[in-house]
N, C-alpha and C positions, 0 to 999 in steps of 0.2 A: 504494499499499500504506499502511495506517495505521501510525503509529509504534508500536513494540513498547515500551510503558512498563514492562514487566516487567524489562527490563535497562537500566541507566543507561549512557549513552555514556561512553567513557573521559574526555572533556573535562569532563563534569559531575561527575566523581568528586573534584574539588577542593573543591566546596562541598556543603552539605546544605540542601535546601529542605524545611522541616518543614510546608509548606502542601500537599504532594502526598503522598497515602497510599502510593503505590508507593515513593516514596523513603524515607518513614518506615519502611515494611516492610523495605526493603533494608538501611538503615543500622542499624536496631536489631538485626538479625540479624548483620551484619558487625561491629558494635561490641560486641555482647553486652550491650545495655542495653534498657530499656523505653521506650515511647513518651514517657511523662511525663518520664523522665530526660533522654532526648534533647532534648526541647523546652526543658527548664530549662537544660541545658548550652548549647545554641545561643543562648538568650536572654542567658546570662552571658558567653560568650566570642565569640559570632558564628557565621557559617555556614561558616567555613573548616574543612575536614576536619582539617588539621594542628592547629589550635587545639583542636578537639574531642577529638582523639586525645590531645593533651598533657594536657588536663584529665582524661581518663579514666586517664592513666598508660600509655598504649600507644604 
């Protein structure tokens, strides 16, 4: 069976991969930001979900 990329595995939820469209779609919805905002934040603070959330004030 092929991987279901519409759902991100629990282990993968600690980091954000802005090179994958399905992850961008998931994280922009989950974090309430745009694709461009997400990419800029990841560029600034790194791929750690906790760092991105902290930057967003969440």
